TORKOL-4160 file (C-alpha; in steps of 0.2 Angstrom, whole numbers, padded with zeros to 4 digits, m for minus):
476
<pt num="1" X="m0051" Y="0225" Z="m0140"/>
<pt num="2" X="m0065" Y="0214" Z="m0141"/>
<pt num="3" X="m0056" Y="0207" Z="m0158"/>
<pt num="4" X="m0040" Y="0207" Z="m0148"/>
<pt num="5" X="m0049" Y="0196" Z="m0131"/>
<pt num="6" X="m0060" Y="0185" Z="m0146"/>
<pt num="7" X="m0041" Y="0181" Z="m0155"/>
<pt num="8" X="m0033" Y="0174" Z="m0135"/>
<pt num="9" X="m0049" Y="0164" Z="m0132"/>
<pt num="10" X="m0047" Y="0156" Z="m0147"/>
<pt num="11" X="m0028" Y="0154" Z="m0147"/>
<pt num="12" X="m0031" Y="0145" Z="m0130"/>
<pt num="13" X="m0042" Y="0135" Z="m0137"/>
<pt num="14" X="m0033" Y="0127" Z="m0150"/>
<pt num="15" X="m0019" Y="0124" Z="m0139"/>
<pt num="16" X="m0028" Y="0115" Z="m0129"/>
<pt num="17" X="m0034" Y="0105" Z="m0141"/>
<pt num="18" X="m0017" Y="0103" Z="m0146"/>
<pt num="19" X="m0011" Y="0098" Z="m0129"/>
<pt num="20" X="m0024" Y="0084" Z="m0129"/>
<pt num="21" X="m0023" Y="0069" Z="m0139"/>
<pt num="22" X="m0034" Y="0065" Z="m0151"/>
<pt num="23" X="m0036" Y="0048" Z="m0147"/>
<pt num="24" X="m0026" Y="0036" Z="m0135"/>
<pt num="25" X="m0029" Y="0020" Z="m0146"/>
<pt num="26" X="m0011" Y="0021" Z="m0151"/>
<pt num="27" X="m0004" Y="0021" Z="m0133"/>
<pt num="28" X="m0014" Y="0008" Z="m0127"/>
<pt num="29" X="m0011" Y="m0003" Z="m0143"/>
<pt num="30" X="0009" Y="0000" Z="m0138"/>
<pt num="31" X="0006" Y="m0005" Z="m0120"/>
<pt num="32" X="m0010" Y="m0015" Z="m0117"/>
<pt num="33" X="0003" Y="m0035" Z="m0119"/>
<pt num="34" X="0014" Y="m0030" Z="m0103"/>
<pt num="35" X="m0002" Y="m0028" Z="m0094"/>
<pt num="36" X="m0010" Y="m0044" Z="m0085"/>
<pt num="37" X="m0023" Y="m0052" Z="m0077"/>
<pt num="38" X="m0021" Y="m0061" Z="m0061"/>
<pt num="39" X="m0032" Y="m0071" Z="m0052"/>
<pt num="40" X="m0028" Y="m0079" Z="m0037"/>
<pt num="41" X="m0033" Y="m0097" Z="m0027"/>
<pt num="42" X="m0033" Y="m0099" Z="m0009"/>
<pt num="43" X="m0040" Y="m0114" Z="m0001"/>
<pt num="44" X="m0050" Y="m0110" Z="0013"/>
<pt num="45" X="m0053" Y="m0124" Z="0027"/>
<pt num="46" X="m0070" Y="m0130" Z="0028"/>
<pt num="47" X="m0081" Y="m0128" Z="0044"/>
<pt num="48" X="m0097" Y="m0135" Z="0052"/>
<pt num="49" X="m0113" Y="m0128" Z="0054"/>
<pt num="50" X="m0119" Y="m0113" Z="0046"/>
<pt num="51" X="m0109" Y="m0103" Z="0055"/>
<pt num="52" X="m0108" Y="m0083" Z="0047"/>
<pt num="53" X="m0123" Y="m0090" Z="0035"/>
<pt num="54" X="m0139" Y="m0087" Z="0045"/>
<pt num="55" X="m0140" Y="m0082" Z="0062"/>
<pt num="56" X="m0140" Y="m0093" Z="0077"/>
<pt num="57" X="m0158" Y="m0100" Z="0081"/>
<pt num="58" X="m0165" Y="m0095" Z="0062"/>
<pt num="59" X="m0180" Y="m0104" Z="0053"/>
<pt num="60" X="m0165" Y="m0106" Z="0041"/>
<pt num="61" X="m0151" Y="m0115" Z="0052"/>
<pt num="62" X="m0159" Y="m0129" Z="0047"/>
<pt num="63" X="m0160" Y="m0128" Z="0030"/>
<pt num="64" X="m0140" Y="m0122" Z="0028"/>
<pt num="65" X="m0136" Y="m0136" Z="0040"/>
<pt num="66" X="m0144" Y="m0148" Z="0029"/>
<pt num="67" X="m0137" Y="m0139" Z="0013"/>
<pt num="68" X="m0118" Y="m0141" Z="0020"/>
<pt num="69" X="m0119" Y="m0161" Z="0025"/>
<pt num="70" X="m0124" Y="m0164" Z="0007"/>
<pt num="71" X="m0109" Y="m0154" Z="0002"/>
<pt num="72" X="m0099" Y="m0164" Z="0013"/>
<pt num="73" X="m0098" Y="m0180" Z="0004"/>
<pt num="74" X="m0099" Y="m0195" Z="0015"/>
<pt num="75" X="m0084" Y="m0189" Z="0028"/>
<pt num="76" X="m0088" Y="m0182" Z="0043"/>
<pt num="77" X="m0077" Y="m0167" Z="0040"/>
<pt num="78" X="m0082" Y="m0151" Z="0028"/>
<pt num="79" X="m0074" Y="m0151" Z="0012"/>
<pt num="80" X="m0063" Y="m0136" Z="0010"/>
<pt num="81" X="m0067" Y="m0122" Z="m0003"/>
<pt num="82" X="m0057" Y="m0114" Z="m0016"/>
<pt num="83" X="m0061" Y="m0094" Z="m0015"/>
<pt num="84" X="m0053" Y="m0083" Z="m0031"/>
<pt num="85" X="m0048" Y="m0066" Z="m0031"/>
<pt num="86" X="m0044" Y="m0056" Z="m0046"/>
<pt num="87" X="m0030" Y="m0040" Z="m0050"/>
<pt num="88" X="m0018" Y="m0033" Z="m0062"/>
<pt num="89" X="m0001" Y="m0032" Z="m0066"/>
<pt num="90" X="0011" Y="m0027" Z="m0078"/>
<pt num="91" X="0027" Y="m0035" Z="m0087"/>
<pt num="92" X="0045" Y="m0027" Z="m0083"/>
<pt num="93" X="0055" Y="m0040" Z="m0094"/>
<pt num="94" X="0054" Y="m0053" Z="m0107"/>
<pt num="95" X="0059" Y="m0067" Z="m0097"/>
<pt num="96" X="0043" Y="m0064" Z="m0086"/>
<pt num="97" X="0044" Y="m0054" Z="m0069"/>
<pt num="98" X="0028" Y="m0046" Z="m0067"/>
<pt num="99" X="0024" Y="m0033" Z="m0053"/>
<pt num="100" X="0009" Y="m0032" Z="m0045"/>
<pt num="101" X="0002" Y="m0026" Z="m0027"/>
<pt num="102" X="0005" Y="m0038" Z="m0011"/>
<pt num="103" X="m0014" Y="m0037" Z="m0008"/>
<pt num="104" X="m0020" Y="m0042" Z="m0025"/>
<pt num="105" X="m0007" Y="m0062" Z="m0021"/>
<pt num="106" X="m0006" Y="m0062" Z="0000"/>
<pt num="107" X="m0009" Y="m0079" Z="0005"/>
<pt num="108" X="m0015" Y="m0085" Z="m0011"/>
<pt num="109" X="m0011" Y="m0104" Z="m0013"/>
<pt num="110" X="m0012" Y="m0102" Z="m0031"/>
<pt num="111" X="m0009" Y="m0087" Z="m0045"/>
<pt num="112" X="m0012" Y="m0088" Z="m0063"/>
<pt num="113" X="m0007" Y="m0074" Z="m0076"/>
<pt num="114" X="m0019" Y="m0070" Z="m0090"/>
<pt num="115" X="m0011" Y="m0060" Z="m0104"/>
<pt num="116" X="m0020" Y="m0047" Z="m0115"/>
<pt num="117" X="m0024" Y="m0059" Z="m0131"/>
<pt num="118" X="m0011" Y="m0056" Z="m0149"/>
<pt num="119" X="0001" Y="m0061" Z="m0159"/>
<pt num="120" X="0017" Y="m0069" Z="m0150"/>
<pt num="121" X="0005" Y="m0069" Z="m0133"/>
<pt num="122" X="0003" Y="m0083" Z="m0122"/>
<pt num="123" X="m0014" Y="m0089" Z="m0127"/>
<pt num="124" X="m0017" Y="m0099" Z="m0111"/>
<pt num="125" X="m0014" Y="m0092" Z="m0093"/>
<pt num="126" X="0004" Y="m0095" Z="m0083"/>
<pt num="127" X="0006" Y="m0101" Z="m0066"/>
<pt num="128" X="0018" Y="m0088" Z="m0057"/>
<pt num="129" X="0026" Y="m0089" Z="m0042"/>
<pt num="130" X="0031" Y="m0076" Z="m0029"/>
<pt num="131" X="0051" Y="m0069" Z="m0029"/>
<pt num="132" X="0046" Y="m0058" Z="m0014"/>
<pt num="133" X="0035" Y="m0045" Z="m0006"/>
<pt num="134" X="0034" Y="m0028" Z="0001"/>
<pt num="135" X="0019" Y="m0026" Z="0013"/>
<pt num="136" X="0025" Y="m0008" Z="0017"/>
<pt num="137" X="0025" Y="m0001" Z="0000"/>
<pt num="138" X="0011" Y="m0015" Z="m0003"/>
<pt num="139" X="0021" Y="m0021" Z="m0019"/>
<pt num="140" X="0024" Y="m0039" Z="m0027"/>
<pt num="141" X="0036" Y="m0046" Z="m0039"/>
<pt num="142" X="0030" Y="m0061" Z="m0048"/>
<pt num="143" X="0039" Y="m0072" Z="m0061"/>
<pt num="144" X="0032" Y="m0083" Z="m0074"/>
<pt num="145" X="0040" Y="m0095" Z="m0088"/>
<pt num="146" X="0034" Y="m0092" Z="m0104"/>
<pt num="147" X="0037" Y="m0100" Z="m0121"/>
<pt num="148" X="0042" Y="m0085" Z="m0126"/>
<pt num="149" X="0050" Y="m0069" Z="m0125"/>
<pt num="150" X="0036" Y="m0059" Z="m0117"/>
<pt num="151" X="0033" Y="m0039" Z="m0121"/>
<pt num="152" X="0038" Y="m0026" Z="m0108"/>
<pt num="153" X="0034" Y="m0010" Z="m0102"/>
<pt num="154" X="0048" Y="0001" Z="m0091"/>
<pt num="155" X="0048" Y="0011" Z="m0076"/>
<pt num="156" X="0047" Y="0031" Z="m0079"/>
<pt num="157" X="0055" Y="0044" Z="m0069"/>
<pt num="158" X="0040" Y="0048" Z="m0059"/>
<pt num="159" X="0050" Y="0064" Z="m0051"/>
<pt num="160" X="0044" Y="0072" Z="m0068"/>
<pt num="161" X="0026" Y="0070" Z="m0068"/>
<pt num="162" X="0018" Y="0086" Z="m0067"/>
<pt num="163" X="0001" Y="0089" Z="m0060"/>
<pt num="164" X="m0009" Y="0091" Z="m0073"/>
<pt num="165" X="m0001" Y="0078" Z="m0086"/>
<pt num="166" X="m0011" Y="0064" Z="m0095"/>
<pt num="167" X="m0010" Y="0045" Z="m0089"/>
<pt num="168" X="m0020" Y="0030" Z="m0093"/>
<pt num="169" X="m0022" Y="0018" Z="m0081"/>
<pt num="170" X="m0023" Y="0000" Z="m0088"/>
<pt num="171" X="m0030" Y="m0015" Z="m0080"/>
<pt num="172" X="m0045" Y="m0028" Z="m0073"/>
<pt num="173" X="m0059" Y="m0017" Z="m0066"/>
<pt num="174" X="m0073" Y="m0027" Z="m0058"/>
<pt num="175" X="m0067" Y="m0042" Z="m0068"/>
<pt num="176" X="m0072" Y="m0037" Z="m0083"/>
<pt num="177" X="m0055" Y="m0040" Z="m0092"/>
<pt num="178" X="m0043" Y="m0028" Z="m0100"/>
<pt num="179" X="m0049" Y="m0011" Z="m0098"/>
<pt num="180" X="m0042" Y="0007" Z="m0102"/>
<pt num="181" X="m0047" Y="0023" Z="m0092"/>
<pt num="182" X="m0039" Y="0039" Z="m0094"/>
<pt num="183" X="m0037" Y="0057" Z="m0083"/>
<pt num="184" X="m0023" Y="0068" Z="m0077"/>
<pt num="185" X="m0010" Y="0068" Z="m0063"/>
<pt num="186" X="m0021" Y="0079" Z="m0050"/>
<pt num="187" X="m0008" Y="0079" Z="m0037"/>
<pt num="188" X="0008" Y="0073" Z="m0032"/>
<pt num="189" X="0018" Y="0066" Z="m0016"/>
<pt num="190" X="0001" Y="0060" Z="m0008"/>
<pt num="191" X="0005" Y="0051" Z="0009"/>
<pt num="192" X="m0008" Y="0039" Z="0015"/>
<pt num="193" X="0000" Y="0033" Z="0030"/>
<pt num="194" X="0015" Y="0022" Z="0027"/>
<pt num="195" X="0033" Y="0029" Z="0030"/>
<pt num="196" X="0037" Y="0026" Z="0012"/>
<pt num="197" X="0022" Y="0032" Z="0004"/>
<pt num="198" X="0023" Y="0041" Z="m0011"/>
<pt num="199" X="0006" Y="0041" Z="m0019"/>
<pt num="200" X="0002" Y="0048" Z="m0037"/>
<pt num="201" X="m0016" Y="0054" Z="m0034"/>
<pt num="202" X="m0026" Y="0052" Z="m0051"/>
<pt num="203" X="m0043" Y="0056" Z="m0058"/>
<pt num="204" X="m0043" Y="0040" Z="m0071"/>
<pt num="205" X="m0056" Y="0027" Z="m0065"/>
<pt num="206" X="m0047" Y="0017" Z="m0053"/>
<pt num="207" X="m0059" Y="0001" Z="m0048"/>
<pt num="208" X="m0058" Y="m0015" Z="m0039"/>
<pt num="209" X="m0047" Y="m0027" Z="m0048"/>
<pt num="210" X="m0039" Y="m0013" Z="m0055"/>
<pt num="211" X="m0024" Y="m0015" Z="m0041"/>
<pt num="212" X="m0006" Y="m0020" Z="m0047"/>
<pt num="213" X="m0012" Y="m0011" Z="m0063"/>
<pt num="214" X="0001" Y="0001" Z="m0071"/>
<pt num="215" X="m0004" Y="0021" Z="m0073"/>
<pt num="216" X="0005" Y="0024" Z="m0091"/>
<pt num="217" X="0012" Y="0043" Z="m0094"/>
<pt num="218" X="0011" Y="0047" Z="m0114"/>
<pt num="219" X="0027" Y="0040" Z="m0118"/>
<pt num="220" X="0020" Y="0023" Z="m0113"/>
<pt num="221" X="0029" Y="0020" Z="m0098"/>
<pt num="222" X="0025" Y="0014" Z="m0080"/>
<pt num="223" X="0023" Y="0031" Z="m0070"/>
<pt num="224" X="0015" Y="0023" Z="m0054"/>
<pt num="225" X="0006" Y="0006" Z="m0050"/>
<pt num="226" X="m0013" Y="0008" Z="m0046"/>
<pt num="227" X="m0016" Y="0004" Z="m0026"/>
<pt num="228" X="m0029" Y="0012" Z="m0019"/>
<pt num="229" X="m0044" Y="0023" Z="m0019"/>
<pt num="230" X="m0052" Y="0036" Z="m0008"/>
<pt num="231" X="m0074" Y="0030" Z="m0009"/>
<pt num="232" X="m0088" Y="0030" Z="0003"/>
<pt num="233" X="m0096" Y="0016" Z="m0007"/>
<pt num="234" X="m0077" Y="0006" Z="m0013"/>
<pt num="235" X="m0081" Y="0015" Z="m0032"/>
<pt num="236" X="m0073" Y="0025" Z="m0042"/>
<pt num="237" X="m0076" Y="0045" Z="m0037"/>
<pt num="238" X="m0063" Y="0049" Z="m0045"/>
<pt num="239" X="m0049" Y="0051" Z="m0031"/>
<pt num="240" X="m0037" Y="0034" Z="m0035"/>
<pt num="241" X="m0020" Y="0031" Z="m0029"/>
<pt num="242" X="m0004" Y="0026" Z="m0037"/>
<pt num="243" X="0012" Y="0022" Z="m0029"/>
<pt num="244" X="0025" Y="0033" Z="m0037"/>
<pt num="245" X="0037" Y="0023" Z="m0049"/>
<pt num="246" X="0054" Y="0028" Z="m0042"/>
<pt num="247" X="0048" Y="0019" Z="m0026"/>
<pt num="248" X="0041" Y="0004" Z="m0037"/>
<pt num="249" X="0057" Y="0002" Z="m0046"/>
<pt num="250" X="0070" Y="0004" Z="m0031"/>
<pt num="251" X="0058" Y="m0010" Z="m0021"/>
<pt num="252" X="0058" Y="m0023" Z="m0036"/>
<pt num="253" X="0076" Y="m0021" Z="m0038"/>
<pt num="254" X="0079" Y="m0027" Z="m0021"/>
<pt num="255" X="0065" Y="m0038" Z="m0023"/>
<pt num="256" X="0074" Y="m0046" Z="m0037"/>
<pt num="257" X="0092" Y="m0046" Z="m0029"/>
<pt num="258" X="0085" Y="m0054" Z="m0015"/>
<pt num="259" X="0069" Y="m0059" Z="m0015"/>
<pt num="260" X="0067" Y="m0046" Z="0001"/>
<pt num="261" X="0068" Y="m0027" Z="0004"/>
<pt num="262" X="0085" Y="m0021" Z="0013"/>
<pt num="263" X="0081" Y="m0004" Z="0019"/>
<pt num="264" X="0094" Y="0009" Z="0028"/>
<pt num="265" X="0091" Y="0011" Z="0047"/>
<pt num="266" X="0097" Y="0026" Z="0057"/>
<pt num="267" X="0090" Y="0021" Z="0076"/>
<pt num="268" X="0081" Y="0037" Z="0082"/>
<pt num="269" X="0061" Y="0042" Z="0085"/>
<pt num="270" X="0059" Y="0060" Z="0076"/>
<pt num="271" X="0045" Y="0070" Z="0076"/>
<pt num="272" X="0045" Y="0088" Z="0062"/>
<pt num="273" X="0051" Y="0106" Z="0067"/>
<pt num="274" X="0039" Y="0116" Z="0071"/>
<pt num="275" X="0040" Y="0135" Z="0073"/>
<pt num="276" X="0038" Y="0138" Z="0089"/>
<pt num="277" X="0050" Y="0123" Z="0093"/>
<pt num="278" X="0064" Y="0130" Z="0079"/>
<pt num="279" X="0061" Y="0149" Z="0089"/>
<pt num="280" X="0063" Y="0140" Z="0107"/>
<pt num="281" X="0079" Y="0132" Z="0100"/>
<pt num="282" X="0087" Y="0145" Z="0090"/>
<pt num="283" X="0086" Y="0139" Z="0072"/>
<pt num="284" X="0085" Y="0151" Z="0058"/>
<pt num="285" X="0070" Y="0140" Z="0050"/>
<pt num="286" X="0058" Y="0126" Z="0055"/>
<pt num="287" X="0064" Y="0112" Z="0046"/>
<pt num="288" X="0076" Y="0098" Z="0050"/>
<pt num="289" X="0071" Y="0082" Z="0062"/>
<pt num="290" X="0069" Y="0085" Z="0080"/>
<pt num="291" X="0078" Y="0066" Z="0090"/>
<pt num="292" X="0065" Y="0064" Z="0104"/>
<pt num="293" X="0072" Y="0048" Z="0108"/>
<pt num="294" X="0089" Y="0038" Z="0103"/>
<pt num="295" X="0087" Y="0019" Z="0109"/>
<pt num="296" X="0099" Y="0004" Z="0106"/>
<pt num="297" X="0107" Y="0008" Z="0089"/>
<pt num="298" X="0118" Y="0014" Z="0074"/>
<pt num="299" X="0113" Y="0033" Z="0080"/>
<pt num="300" X="0116" Y="0030" Z="0098"/>
<pt num="301" X="0133" Y="0021" Z="0094"/>
<pt num="302" X="0136" Y="0038" Z="0084"/>
<pt num="303" X="0133" Y="0048" Z="0098"/>
<pt num="304" X="0119" Y="0055" Z="0093"/>
<pt num="305" X="0107" Y="0061" Z="0106"/>
<pt num="306" X="0088" Y="0067" Z="0112"/>
<pt num="307" X="0085" Y="0084" Z="0107"/>
<pt num="308" X="0097" Y="0087" Z="0091"/>
<pt num="309" X="0090" Y="0093" Z="0077"/>
<pt num="310" X="0096" Y="0081" Z="0060"/>
<pt num="311" X="0098" Y="0094" Z="0047"/>
<pt num="312" X="0108" Y="0084" Z="0034"/>
<pt num="313" X="0109" Y="0064" Z="0029"/>
<pt num="314" X="0123" Y="0059" Z="0019"/>
<pt num="315" X="0124" Y="0075" Z="0009"/>
<pt num="316" X="0105" Y="0078" Z="0007"/>
<pt num="317" X="0098" Y="0092" Z="0018"/>
<pt num="318" X="0083" Y="0086" Z="0026"/>
<pt num="319" X="0066" Y="0096" Z="0027"/>
<pt num="320" X="0058" Y="0085" Z="0036"/>
<pt num="321" X="0053" Y="0069" Z="0047"/>
<pt num="322" X="0045" Y="0061" Z="0031"/>
<pt num="323" X="0061" Y="0065" Z="0020"/>
<pt num="324" X="0074" Y="0060" Z="0033"/>
<pt num="325" X="0064" Y="0041" Z="0035"/>
<pt num="326" X="0064" Y="0039" Z="0016"/>
<pt num="327" X="0080" Y="0045" Z="0012"/>
<pt num="328" X="0086" Y="0033" Z="0025"/>
<pt num="329" X="0077" Y="0019" Z="0018"/>
<pt num="330" X="0084" Y="0022" Z="0003"/>
<pt num="331" X="0102" Y="0021" Z="0008"/>
<pt num="332" X="0111" Y="0005" Z="0008"/>
<pt num="333" X="0112" Y="m0005" Z="0024"/>
<pt num="334" X="0131" Y="m0005" Z="0030"/>
<pt num="335" X="0134" Y="0013" Z="0024"/>
<pt num="336" X="0144" Y="0025" Z="0034"/>
<pt num="337" X="0135" Y="0038" Z="0032"/>
<pt num="338" X="0140" Y="0060" Z="0037"/>
<pt num="339" X="0124" Y="0067" Z="0048"/>
<pt num="340" X="0125" Y="0085" Z="0054"/>
<pt num="341" X="0114" Y="0088" Z="0068"/>
<pt num="342" X="0110" Y="0105" Z="0078"/>
<pt num="343" X="0115" Y="0104" Z="0095"/>
<pt num="344" X="0117" Y="0117" Z="0109"/>
<pt num="345" X="0117" Y="0130" Z="0097"/>
<pt num="346" X="0129" Y="0124" Z="0086"/>
<pt num="347" X="0132" Y="0111" Z="0073"/>
<pt num="348" X="0142" Y="0093" Z="0073"/>
<pt num="349" X="0145" Y="0080" Z="0062"/>
<pt num="350" X="0142" Y="0063" Z="0066"/>
<pt num="351" X="0148" Y="0047" Z="0057"/>
<pt num="352" X="0134" Y="0032" Z="0057"/>
<pt num="353" X="0136" Y="0017" Z="0051"/>
<pt num="354" X="0118" Y="0012" Z="0044"/>
<pt num="355" X="0109" Y="m0006" Z="0050"/>
<pt num="356" X="0095" Y="m0014" Z="0042"/>
<pt num="357" X="0076" Y="m0010" Z="0046"/>
<pt num="358" X="0068" Y="m0025" Z="0043"/>
<pt num="359" X="0081" Y="m0034" Z="0055"/>
<pt num="360" X="0075" Y="m0021" Z="0069"/>
<pt num="361" X="0057" Y="m0023" Z="0067"/>
<pt num="362" X="0060" Y="m0041" Z="0068"/>
<pt num="363" X="0070" Y="m0040" Z="0086"/>
<pt num="364" X="0058" Y="m0028" Z="0091"/>
<pt num="365" X="0045" Y="m0040" Z="0087"/>
<pt num="366" X="0052" Y="m0053" Z="0095"/>
<pt num="367" X="0058" Y="m0043" Z="0113"/>
<pt num="368" X="0036" Y="m0038" Z="0111"/>
<pt num="369" X="0032" Y="m0056" Z="0111"/>
<pt num="370" X="0043" Y="m0058" Z="0128"/>
<pt num="371" X="0030" Y="m0046" Z="0136"/>
<pt num="372" X="0018" Y="m0055" Z="0149"/>
<pt num="373" X="0007" Y="m0042" Z="0153"/>
<pt num="374" X="m0012" Y="m0045" Z="0147"/>
<pt num="375" X="m0017" Y="m0043" Z="0131"/>
<pt num="376" X="m0031" Y="m0031" Z="0130"/>
<pt num="377" X="m0046" Y="m0040" Z="0119"/>
<pt num="378" X="m0057" Y="m0025" Z="0114"/>
<pt num="379" X="m0056" Y="m0009" Z="0114"/>
<pt num="380" X="m0062" Y="0010" Z="0105"/>
<pt num="381" X="m0050" Y="0018" Z="0093"/>
<pt num="382" X="m0055" Y="0030" Z="0078"/>
<pt num="383" X="m0075" Y="0028" Z="0081"/>
<pt num="384" X="m0072" Y="0009" Z="0079"/>
<pt num="385" X="m0073" Y="m0006" Z="0092"/>
<pt num="386" X="m0061" Y="m0019" Z="0088"/>
<pt num="387" X="m0057" Y="m0035" Z="0095"/>
<pt num="388" X="m0043" Y="m0046" Z="0093"/>
<pt num="389" X="m0048" Y="m0059" Z="0079"/>
<pt num="390" X="m0051" Y="m0076" Z="0091"/>
<pt num="391" X="m0055" Y="m0093" Z="0084"/>
<pt num="392" X="m0072" Y="m0091" Z="0088"/>
<pt num="393" X="m0074" Y="m0075" Z="0080"/>
<pt num="394" X="m0066" Y="m0083" Z="0065"/>
<pt num="395" X="m0080" Y="m0096" Z="0062"/>
<pt num="396" X="m0095" Y="m0085" Z="0066"/>
<pt num="397" X="m0086" Y="m0072" Z="0053"/>
<pt num="398" X="m0082" Y="m0087" Z="0039"/>
<pt num="399" X="m0064" Y="m0078" Z="0039"/>
<pt num="400" X="m0051" Y="m0090" Z="0031"/>
<pt num="401" X="m0036" Y="m0098" Z="0041"/>
<pt num="402" X="m0022" Y="m0088" Z="0040"/>
<pt num="403" X="m0028" Y="m0072" Z="0040"/>
<pt num="404" X="m0023" Y="m0063" Z="0055"/>
<pt num="405" X="m0031" Y="m0044" Z="0061"/>
<pt num="406" X="m0044" Y="m0035" Z="0071"/>
<pt num="407" X="m0063" Y="m0038" Z="0070"/>
<pt num="408" X="m0074" Y="m0023" Z="0069"/>
<pt num="409" X="m0088" Y="m0026" Z="0084"/>
<pt num="410" X="m0096" Y="m0009" Z="0081"/>
<pt num="411" X="m0097" Y="0008" Z="0072"/>
<pt num="412" X="m0100" Y="0023" Z="0078"/>
<pt num="413" X="m0113" Y="0031" Z="0066"/>
<pt num="414" X="m0108" Y="0048" Z="0070"/>
<pt num="415" X="m0092" Y="0044" Z="0065"/>
<pt num="416" X="m0079" Y="0045" Z="0049"/>
<pt num="417" X="m0077" Y="0028" Z="0048"/>
<pt num="418" X="m0094" Y="0024" Z="0047"/>
<pt num="419" X="m0097" Y="0037" Z="0033"/>
<pt num="420" X="m0084" Y="0028" Z="0025"/>
<pt num="421" X="m0093" Y="0013" Z="0025"/>
<pt num="422" X="m0084" Y="0003" Z="0038"/>
<pt num="423" X="m0096" Y="m0011" Z="0046"/>
<pt num="424" X="m0098" Y="m0022" Z="0062"/>
<pt num="425" X="m0090" Y="m0038" Z="0055"/>
<pt num="426" X="m0076" Y="m0032" Z="0044"/>
<pt num="427" X="m0056" Y="m0038" Z="0049"/>
<pt num="428" X="m0043" Y="m0023" Z="0049"/>
<pt num="429" X="m0028" Y="m0034" Z="0043"/>
<pt num="430" X="m0016" Y="m0019" Z="0040"/>
<pt num="431" X="m0014" Y="m0001" Z="0048"/>
<pt num="432" X="0000" Y="0011" Z="0040"/>
<pt num="433" X="0003" Y="m0002" Z="0028"/>
<pt num="434" X="0011" Y="m0016" Z="0041"/>
<pt num="435" X="m0002" Y="m0031" Z="0049"/>
<pt num="436" X="m0009" Y="m0030" Z="0062"/>
<pt num="437" X="m0014" Y="m0045" Z="0075"/>
<pt num="438" X="m0017" Y="m0036" Z="0093"/>
<pt num="439" X="m0024" Y="m0021" Z="0097"/>
<pt num="440" X="m0008" Y="m0015" Z="0103"/>
<pt num="441" X="m0002" Y="m0016" Z="0085"/>
<pt num="442" X="m0015" Y="m0005" Z="0080"/>
<pt num="443" X="m0013" Y="0009" Z="0094"/>
<pt num="444" X="0004" Y="0007" Z="0089"/>
<pt num="445" X="0002" Y="0012" Z="0071"/>
<pt num="446" X="m0008" Y="0027" Z="0076"/>
<pt num="447" X="0003" Y="0032" Z="0088"/>
<pt num="448" X="0017" Y="0031" Z="0073"/>
<pt num="449" X="0008" Y="0041" Z="0061"/>
<pt num="450" X="0004" Y="0057" Z="0074"/>
<pt num="451" X="0023" Y="0058" Z="0078"/>
<pt num="452" X="0026" Y="0057" Z="0062"/>
<pt num="453" X="0013" Y="0073" Z="0059"/>
<pt num="454" X="0001" Y="0063" Z="0047"/>
<pt num="455" X="m0015" Y="0069" Z="0047"/>
<pt num="456" X="m0023" Y="0050" Z="0043"/>
<pt num="457" X="m0021" Y="0031" Z="0044"/>
<pt num="458" X="m0023" Y="0020" Z="0031"/>
<pt num="459" X="m0032" Y="0004" Z="0033"/>
<pt num="460" X="m0035" Y="m0012" Z="0023"/>
<pt num="461" X="m0052" Y="m0018" Z="0028"/>
<pt num="462" X="m0057" Y="m0035" Z="0023"/>
<pt num="463" X="m0078" Y="m0039" Z="0019"/>
<pt num="464" X="m0082" Y="m0057" Z="0013"/>
<pt num="465" X="m0062" Y="m0058" Z="0011"/>
<pt num="466" X="m0060" Y="m0044" Z="m0001"/>
<pt num="467" X="m0051" Y="m0030" Z="0003"/>
<pt num="468" X="m0052" Y="m0011" Z="0003"/>
<pt num="469" X="m0042" Y="0003" Z="0006"/>
<pt num="470" X="m0049" Y="0017" Z="0020"/>
<pt num="471" X="m0040" Y="0031" Z="0026"/>
<pt num="472" X="m0046" Y="0038" Z="0043"/>
<pt num="473" X="m0043" Y="0055" Z="0049"/>
<pt num="474" X="m0030" Y="0055" Z="0066"/>
<pt num="475" X="m0039" Y="0063" Z="0081"/>
<pt num="476" X="m0031" Y="0081" Z="0083"/>
């Protein structure tokens, strides 16, 4: 019996050894020519005085003012200064299309692409132009004009990635140059806060500068785009997130074809169907999406009502609100689809002609701009005291011109926000992967996340110009 057990253990060890590649060098050599370093440059307007460097009244104030005066030149106007940032990306076509994260190139005045050194590769960095961006999924598409066909990589079907599969991350972590790290798929279908999230969680080391770089499977195809990490200190602790390639490839195609995204829009507010709601409505199972409101739009035109439960959309069964939002968004704008709803104990089929989500959001924004209600300037949310970024605060914190967001004025030291490293002076520029410029914007993102049944909200926070994603739990 003992001999049998020993034999089984030896066999298991042999199988594990066979499953693990002896070396990742052949894979790294195969795909590295398509991985690029991205350097962005932003011109920041000069400011008078030593704001943001030393406190007012400090004994060092005169010293810093003299230092700034010397750097202004002969004129009275402070010199603009250039701020640089680093990120990663990868080539997806021989004619020079490159994928990266939107937050890597956002608001950049200049973008340079540095290629992996090797035969047949561009030796000098090449300037890149922005083809299009999608802040919702944090994806950007760039284009360079190279003197030769570029080596490129292709997207994998991320739905085939399994928990436990080996993956390799490549990029430019902490500005150290081309680097490779390996790990496994730790989890699938992670949702950080956005409506279109489909993240692959990995323990492959991802650090600042890896953003926008590829996550490869063992076939050398891109299974994800490295986007965010969870960390108390900004460094890798083995919890990284890559936007799934099946999401990225659809976004990239639209950016390439139109220069922008064009997502389908149904025009309803929805929530998940819980067990008690299903029982109260007479449904056999807690699935589908419960319609809570039907504002003017495609669904209202088709006769959809508040209280309807959407069971299927365009022939696809609806499991929950998240699945419906993603399915609708991936459907062609202007397409007429069949939507099966449960209403008063029976099903009905409605024909809905989809609108375009981006246009609906622009109209809603314009409508909100017309409101005369005074805007709140400071509020306590998620353990943070946040304030609108005024010009006075912009000057005190040295926030670059063109950066909009909410300033963190103070942080509750007993809160999760404090534990995750948020501090006074940080600037929240996005929440739920949408820009925030007013307190009402942050409140709306919190409400949307709670209505969709999500447990956390992803914030994009900038400190001294450096971006970092932080996910905060929402109140129950």
